[in-house]
N, CA, C and O atoms as a Tinker XYZ file with bonds, in Angstrom:
   284  protein
     1  N    -10.255000   -9.769000   15.162000    73     2
     2  CA   -11.265000   -9.699000   14.143000    64     1     3
     3  C    -12.344000   -8.719000   14.618000    63     2     4     5
     4  O    -12.747000   -8.740000   15.782000    81     3
     5  N    -12.793000   -7.885000   13.725000    73     3     6
     6  CA   -13.833000   -6.919000   14.065000    64     5     7
     7  C    -15.132000   -7.637000   14.410000    63     6     8     9
     8  O    -15.485000   -8.632000   13.778000    81     7
     9  N    -15.826000   -7.138000   15.396000    73     7    10
    10  CA   -17.074000   -7.758000   15.843000    64     9    11
    11  C    -18.102000   -7.946000   14.727000    63    10    12    13
    12  O    -18.731000   -9.003000   14.675000    81    11
    13  N    -18.304000   -6.974000   13.829000    73    11    14
    14  CA   -19.269000   -7.190000   12.746000    64    13    15
    15  C    -18.889000   -8.359000   11.823000    63    14    16    17
    16  O    -19.765000   -9.062000   11.320000    81    15
    17  N    -17.598000   -8.562000   11.604000    73    15    18
    18  CA   -17.153000   -9.687000   10.776000    64    17    19
    19  C    -17.444000  -10.997000   11.497000    63    18    20    21
    20  O    -17.934000  -11.949000   10.890000    81    19
    21  N    -17.145000  -11.043000   12.777000    73    19    22
    22  CA   -17.401000  -12.244000   13.578000    64    21    23
    23  C    -18.896000  -12.571000   13.575000    63    22    24    25
    24  O    -19.279000  -13.730000   13.421000    81    23
    25  N    -19.733000  -11.556000   13.744000    73    23    26
    26  CA   -21.179000  -11.757000   13.726000    64    25    27
    27  C    -21.641000  -12.291000   12.373000    63    26    28    29
    28  O    -22.451000  -13.216000   12.312000    81    27
    29  N    -21.133000  -11.716000   11.299000    73    27    30
    30  CA   -21.494000  -12.158000    9.956000    64    29    31
    31  C    -21.117000  -13.619000    9.736000    63    30    32    33
    32  O    -21.906000  -14.391000    9.191000    81    31
    33  N    -19.922000  -13.997000   10.157000    73    31    34
    34  CA   -19.459000  -15.371000    9.953000    64    33    35
    35  C    -20.286000  -16.373000   10.756000    63    34    36    37
    36  O    -20.592000  -17.458000   10.262000    81    35
    37  N    -20.645000  -16.026000   11.967000    73    35    38
    38  CA   -21.401000  -16.966000   12.799000    64    37    39
    39  C    -22.887000  -17.004000   12.442000    63    38    40    41
    40  O    -23.565000  -17.987000   12.742000    81    39
    41  N    -23.398000  -15.962000   11.815000    73    39    42
    42  CA   -24.823000  -15.890000   11.477000    64    41    43
    43  C    -25.159000  -16.546000   10.143000    63    42    44    45
    44  O    -26.333000  -16.667000    9.795000    81    43
    45  N    -24.154000  -16.968000    9.398000    73    43    46
    46  CA   -24.384000  -17.530000    8.072000    64    45    47
    47  C    -23.734000  -18.901000    7.943000    63    46    48    49
    48  O    -22.767000  -19.223000    8.633000    81    47
    49  N    -24.293000  -19.699000    7.039000    73    47    50
    50  CA   -23.768000  -21.045000    6.796000    64    49    51
    51  C    -22.818000  -20.997000    5.602000    63    50    52    53
    52  O    -23.234000  -20.702000    4.481000    81    51
    53  N    -21.562000  -21.285000    5.845000    73    51    54
    54  CA   -20.550000  -21.248000    4.792000    64    53    55
    55  C    -20.106000  -22.645000    4.376000    63    54    56    57
    56  O    -19.056000  -22.802000    3.752000    81    55
    57  N    -20.889000  -23.651000    4.711000    73    55    58
    58  CA   -20.562000  -25.025000    4.352000    64    57    59
    59  C    -20.365000  -25.141000    2.848000    63    58    60    61
    60  O    -21.220000  -24.727000    2.065000    81    59
    61  N    -19.224000  -25.711000    2.449000    73    59    62
    62  CA   -18.919000  -25.889000    1.036000    64    61    63
    63  C    -18.421000  -24.638000    0.333000    63    62    64    65
    64  O    -18.165000  -24.669000   -0.870000    81    63
    65  N    -18.282000  -23.555000    1.050000    73    63    66
    66  CA   -17.823000  -22.293000    0.465000    64    65    67
    67  C    -16.328000  -22.100000    0.713000    63    66    68    69
    68  O    -15.745000  -22.711000    1.608000    81    67
    69  N    -15.732000  -21.243000   -0.096000    73    67    70
    70  CA   -14.336000  -20.853000    0.083000    64    69    71
    71  C    -14.310000  -19.400000    0.528000    63    70    72    73
    72  O    -14.916000  -18.535000   -0.106000    81    71
    73  N    -13.612000  -19.139000    1.612000    73    71    74
    74  CA   -13.467000  -17.789000    2.135000    64    73    75
    75  C    -12.040000  -17.339000    1.865000    63    74    76    77
    76  O    -11.082000  -18.021000    2.232000    81    75
    77  N    -11.907000  -16.190000    1.223000    73    75    78
    78  CA   -10.596000  -15.633000    0.879000    64    77    79
    79  C    -10.421000  -14.358000    1.708000    63    78    80    81
    80  O    -10.861000  -13.284000    1.297000    81    79
    81  N     -9.780000  -14.474000    2.874000    73    79    82
    82  CA    -9.706000  -13.326000    3.776000    64    81    83
    83  C     -8.525000  -12.401000    3.500000    63    82    84    85
    84  O     -7.481000  -12.807000    2.990000    81    83
    85  N     -8.741000  -11.147000    3.859000    73    83    86
    86  CA    -7.639000  -10.189000    3.846000    64    85    87
    87  C     -7.795000   -9.310000    5.077000    63    86    88    89
    88  O     -8.894000   -9.154000    5.608000    81    87
    89  N     -6.711000   -8.751000    5.514000    73    87    90
    90  CA    -6.707000   -7.978000    6.746000    64    89    91
    91  C     -5.873000   -6.718000    6.556000    63    90    92    93
    92  O     -4.738000   -6.773000    6.084000    81    91
    93  N     -6.449000   -5.590000    6.926000    73    91    94
    94  CA    -5.672000   -4.359000    7.018000    64    93    95
    95  C     -5.592000   -4.019000    8.503000    63    94    96    97
    96  O     -6.541000   -4.254000    9.252000    81    95
    97  N     -4.469000   -3.474000    8.920000    73    95    98
    98  CA    -4.297000   -3.199000   10.341000    64    97    99
    99  C     -3.393000   -2.003000   10.558000    63    98   100   101
   100  O     -2.697000   -1.549000    9.650000    81    99
   101  N     -3.421000   -1.511000   11.772000    73    99   102
   102  CA    -2.600000   -0.362000   12.126000    64   101   103
   103  C     -1.414000   -0.713000   12.995000    63   102   104   105
   104  O     -0.783000    0.175000   13.568000    81   103
   105  N     -1.097000   -1.997000   13.104000    73   103   106
   106  CA     0.077000   -2.386000   13.865000    64   105   107
   107  C     -0.050000   -3.707000   14.585000    63   106   108   109
   108  O      0.960000   -4.256000   15.026000    81   107
   109  N     -1.250000   -4.240000   14.722000    73   107   110
   110  CA    -1.429000   -5.484000   15.449000    64   109   111
   111  C     -1.284000   -6.731000   14.599000    63   110   112   113
   112  O     -1.230000   -7.839000   15.132000    81   111
   113  N     -1.220000   -6.571000   13.295000    73   111   114
   114  CA    -1.120000   -7.722000   12.400000    64   113   115
   115  C     -2.417000   -8.509000   12.347000    63   114   116   117
   116  O     -3.425000   -8.109000   12.930000    81   115
   117  N     -2.385000   -9.612000   11.654000    73   115   118
   118  CA    -3.574000  -10.447000   11.504000    64   117   119
   119  C     -3.808000  -11.296000   12.748000    63   118   120   121
   120  O     -4.919000  -11.773000   12.983000    81   119
   121  N     -2.752000  -11.482000   13.545000    73   119   122
   122  CA    -2.843000  -12.296000   14.753000    64   121   123
   123  C     -3.452000  -13.651000   14.427000    63   122   124   125
   124  O     -2.935000  -14.364000   13.567000    81   123
   125  N     -4.527000  -14.017000   15.090000    73   123   126
   126  CA    -5.157000  -15.324000   14.849000    64   125   127
   127  C     -6.422000  -15.203000   13.998000    63   126   128   129
   128  O     -7.254000  -16.111000   13.987000    81   127
   129  N     -6.565000  -14.098000   13.295000    73   127   130
   130  CA    -7.789000  -13.835000   12.533000    64   129   131
   131  C     -8.157000  -14.970000   11.591000    63   130   132   133
   132  O     -9.310000  -15.401000   11.572000    81   131
   133  N     -7.208000  -15.459000   10.814000    73   131   134
   134  CA    -7.530000  -16.453000    9.793000    64   133   135
   135  C     -7.863000  -17.814000   10.411000    63   134   136   137
   136  O     -8.754000  -18.508000    9.921000    81   135
   137  N     -7.175000  -18.197000   11.458000    73   135   138
   138  CA    -7.517000  -19.461000   12.124000    64   137   139
   139  C     -8.840000  -19.327000   12.873000    63   138   140   141
   140  O     -9.605000  -20.288000   12.952000    81   139
   141  N     -9.113000  -18.155000   13.416000    73   139   142
   142  CA   -10.409000  -17.923000   14.065000    64   141   143
   143  C    -11.545000  -18.001000   13.045000    63   142   144   145
   144  O    -12.617000  -18.526000   13.345000    81   143
   145  N    -11.309000  -17.481000   11.845000    73   143   146
   146  CA   -12.324000  -17.571000   10.793000    64   145   147
   147  C    -12.653000  -19.030000   10.488000    63   146   148   149
   148  O    -13.819000  -19.386000   10.319000    81   147
   149  N    -11.632000  -19.864000   10.417000    73   147   150
   150  CA   -11.852000  -21.279000   10.135000    64   149   151
   151  C    -12.679000  -21.917000   11.251000    63   150   152   153
   152  O    -13.558000  -22.735000   10.979000    81   151
   153  N    -12.406000  -21.555000   12.483000    73   151   154
   154  CA   -13.160000  -22.107000   13.610000    64   153   155
   155  C    -14.621000  -21.659000   13.595000    63   154   156   157
   156  O    -15.507000  -22.415000   13.992000    81   155
   157  N    -14.869000  -20.439000   13.141000    73   155   158
   158  CA   -16.230000  -19.887000   13.124000    64   157   159
   159  C    -17.054000  -20.359000   11.930000    63   158   160   161
   160  O    -18.271000  -20.176000   11.902000    81   159
   161  N    -16.396000  -20.965000   10.946000    73   159   162
   162  CA   -17.092000  -21.379000    9.725000    64   161   163
   163  C    -16.837000  -22.851000    9.423000    63   162   164   165
   164  O    -16.196000  -23.175000    8.424000    81   163
   165  N    -17.333000  -23.747000   10.276000    73   163   166
   166  CA   -17.112000  -25.171000   10.025000    64   165   167
   167  C    -17.700000  -25.572000    8.679000    63   166   168   169
   168  O    -18.795000  -25.145000    8.310000    81   167
   169  N    -16.964000  -26.387000    7.962000    73   167   170
   170  CA   -17.413000  -26.830000    6.647000    64   169   171
   171  C    -16.964000  -25.931000    5.512000    63   170   172   173
   172  O    -17.162000  -26.261000    4.342000    81   171
   173  N    -16.362000  -24.804000    5.844000    73   171   174
   174  CA   -15.849000  -23.890000    4.823000    64   173   175
   175  C    -14.345000  -24.079000    4.687000    63   174   176   177
   176  O    -13.682000  -24.576000    5.598000    81   175
   177  N    -13.822000  -23.678000    3.546000    73   175   178
   178  CA   -12.374000  -23.657000    3.337000    64   177   179
   179  C    -11.931000  -22.202000    3.451000    63   178   180   181
   180  O    -12.409000  -21.345000    2.708000    81   179
   181  N    -11.027000  -21.927000    4.370000    73   179   182
   182  CA   -10.470000  -20.582000    4.517000    64   181   183
   183  C     -9.063000  -20.619000    3.929000    63   182   184   185
   184  O     -8.195000  -21.339000    4.421000    81   183
   185  N     -8.848000  -19.845000    2.884000    73   183   186
   186  CA    -7.547000  -19.839000    2.212000    64   185   187
   187  C     -6.529000  -19.028000    3.005000    63   186   188   189
   188  O     -6.849000  -18.409000    4.019000    81   187
   189  N     -5.311000  -19.052000    2.516000    73   187   190
   190  CA    -4.268000  -18.186000    3.065000    64   189   191
   191  C     -4.731000  -16.739000    2.907000    63   190   192   193
   192  O     -5.207000  -16.343000    1.843000    81   191
   193  N     -4.590000  -15.971000    3.955000    73   191   194
   194  CA    -5.034000  -14.583000    3.909000    64   193   195
   195  C     -3.952000  -13.631000    3.441000    63   194   196   197
   196  O     -2.776000  -13.987000    3.368000    81   195
   197  N     -4.365000  -12.423000    3.127000    73   195   198
   198  CA    -3.435000  -11.347000    2.777000    64   197   199
   199  C     -3.532000  -10.302000    3.879000    63   198   200   201
   200  O     -4.631000   -9.897000    4.258000    81   199
   201  N     -2.401000   -9.870000    4.387000    73   199   202
   202  CA    -2.360000   -8.888000    5.465000    64   201   203
   203  C     -1.558000   -7.673000    5.030000    63   202   204   205
   204  O     -0.460000   -7.795000    4.488000    81   203
   205  N     -2.125000   -6.503000    5.275000    73   203   206
   206  CA    -1.466000   -5.259000    4.889000    64   205   207
   207  C     -1.494000   -4.275000    6.052000    63   206   208   209
   208  O     -2.530000   -4.064000    6.682000    81   207
   209  N     -0.362000   -3.692000    6.316000    73   207   210
   210  CA    -0.267000   -2.646000    7.331000    64   209   211
   211  C     -0.678000   -1.314000    6.726000    63   210   212   213
   212  O     -0.087000   -0.854000    5.749000    81   211
   213  N     -1.699000   -0.698000    7.317000    73   211   214
   214  CA    -2.232000    0.586000    6.866000    64   213   215
   215  C     -2.344000    0.625000    5.344000    63   214   216   217
   216  O     -3.082000   -0.175000    4.769000    81   215
   217  N     -1.644000    1.517000    4.689000    73   215   218
   218  CA    -1.773000    1.648000    3.227000    64   217   219
   219  C     -0.550000    1.079000    2.498000    63   218   220   221
   220  O     -0.157000    1.595000    1.451000    81   219
   221  N      0.046000    0.029000    3.043000    73   219   222
   222  CA     1.272000   -0.502000    2.454000    64   221   223
   223  C      1.046000   -1.575000    1.385000    63   222   224   225
   224  O      2.012000   -2.081000    0.812000    81   223
   225  N     -0.202000   -1.927000    1.109000    73   223   226
   226  CA    -0.482000   -2.964000    0.110000    64   225   227
   227  C      0.041000   -2.535000   -1.264000    63   226   228   229
   228  O     -0.083000   -1.377000   -1.663000    81   227
   229  N      0.620000   -3.486000   -1.963000    73   227   230
   230  CA     1.139000   -3.227000   -3.310000    64   229   231
   231  C      0.373000   -4.099000   -4.297000    63   230   232   233
   232  O      0.112000   -5.271000   -4.027000    81   231
   233  N      0.018000   -3.529000   -5.428000    73   231   234
   234  CA    -0.717000   -4.274000   -6.447000    64   233   235
   235  C     -0.013000   -5.576000   -6.807000    63   234   236   237
   236  O     -0.662000   -6.609000   -6.973000    81   235
   237  N      1.303000   -5.531000   -6.928000    73   235   238
   238  CA     2.048000   -6.724000   -7.330000    64   237   239
   239  C      1.948000   -7.821000   -6.262000    63   238   240   241
   240  O      1.845000   -9.001000   -6.597000    81   239
   241  N      1.977000   -7.437000   -4.975000    73   239   242
   242  CA     1.838000   -8.418000   -3.900000    64   241   243
   243  C      0.439000   -9.037000   -3.895000    63   242   244   245
   244  O      0.287000  -10.244000   -3.703000    81   243
   245  N     -0.567000   -8.210000   -4.105000    73   243   246
   246  CA    -1.939000   -8.707000   -4.123000    64   245   247
   247  C     -2.144000   -9.655000   -5.299000    63   246   248   249
   248  O     -2.770000  -10.705000   -5.151000    81   247
   249  N     -1.621000   -9.289000   -6.463000    73   247   250
   250  CA    -1.726000  -10.156000   -7.639000    64   249   251
   251  C     -1.027000  -11.486000   -7.389000    63   250   252   253
   252  O     -1.563000  -12.540000   -7.732000    81   251
   253  N      0.156000  -11.451000   -6.799000    73   251   254
   254  CA     0.904000  -12.674000   -6.484000    64   253   255
   255  C      0.101000  -13.548000   -5.509000    63   254   256   257
   256  O      0.014000  -14.762000   -5.692000    81   255
   257  N     -0.477000  -12.939000   -4.488000    73   255   258
   258  CA    -1.288000  -13.664000   -3.502000    64   257   259
   259  C     -2.492000  -14.338000   -4.178000    63   258   260   261
   260  O     -2.752000  -15.521000   -3.958000    81   259
   261  N     -3.213000  -13.582000   -4.992000    73   259   262
   262  CA    -4.394000  -14.130000   -5.662000    64   261   263
   263  C     -3.997000  -15.290000   -6.588000    63   262   264   265
   264  O     -4.654000  -16.331000   -6.590000    81   263
   265  N     -2.941000  -15.115000   -7.362000    73   263   266
   266  CA    -2.497000  -16.181000   -8.264000    64   265   267
   267  C     -2.068000  -17.429000   -7.502000    63   266   268   269
   268  O     -2.298000  -18.550000   -7.955000    81   267
   269  N     -1.449000  -17.233000   -6.351000    73   267   270
   270  CA    -0.978000  -18.357000   -5.541000    64   269   271
   271  C     -2.147000  -19.194000   -5.008000    63   270   272   273
   272  O     -1.984000  -20.386000   -4.746000    81   271
   273  N     -3.325000  -18.577000   -4.847000    73   271   274
   274  CA    -4.494000  -19.284000   -4.334000    64   273   275
   275  C     -5.078000  -20.267000   -5.350000    63   274   276   277
   276  O     -5.766000  -21.217000   -4.976000    81   275
   277  N     -4.802000  -20.036000   -6.629000    73   275   278
   278  CA    -5.288000  -20.923000   -7.707000    64   277   279
   279  C     -6.783000  -21.187000   -7.616000    63   278   280   281
   280  O     -7.222000  -22.337000   -7.608000    81   279
   281  N     -7.548000  -20.127000   -7.548000    73   279   282
   282  CA    -9.011000  -20.243000   -7.465000    64   281   283
   283  C     -9.637000  -20.348000   -8.841000    63   282   284
   284  O    -10.858000  -20.452000   -8.958000    81   283
């Protein structure tokens, strides 16, 4: 997780909020990013994330992911 994102998550109170994460990467994948987000934001709900390698994201995949979240 990028340091600015980590700082933002720890500096704010997300209690009762829903966090919908997505990750773009150049080869390392999401790794533990989404579980780390949950640990850094106690009281928040972190949904299933979307991960895309470089510019490989497809509109249809993103739409499917968003619909699956049922927000």
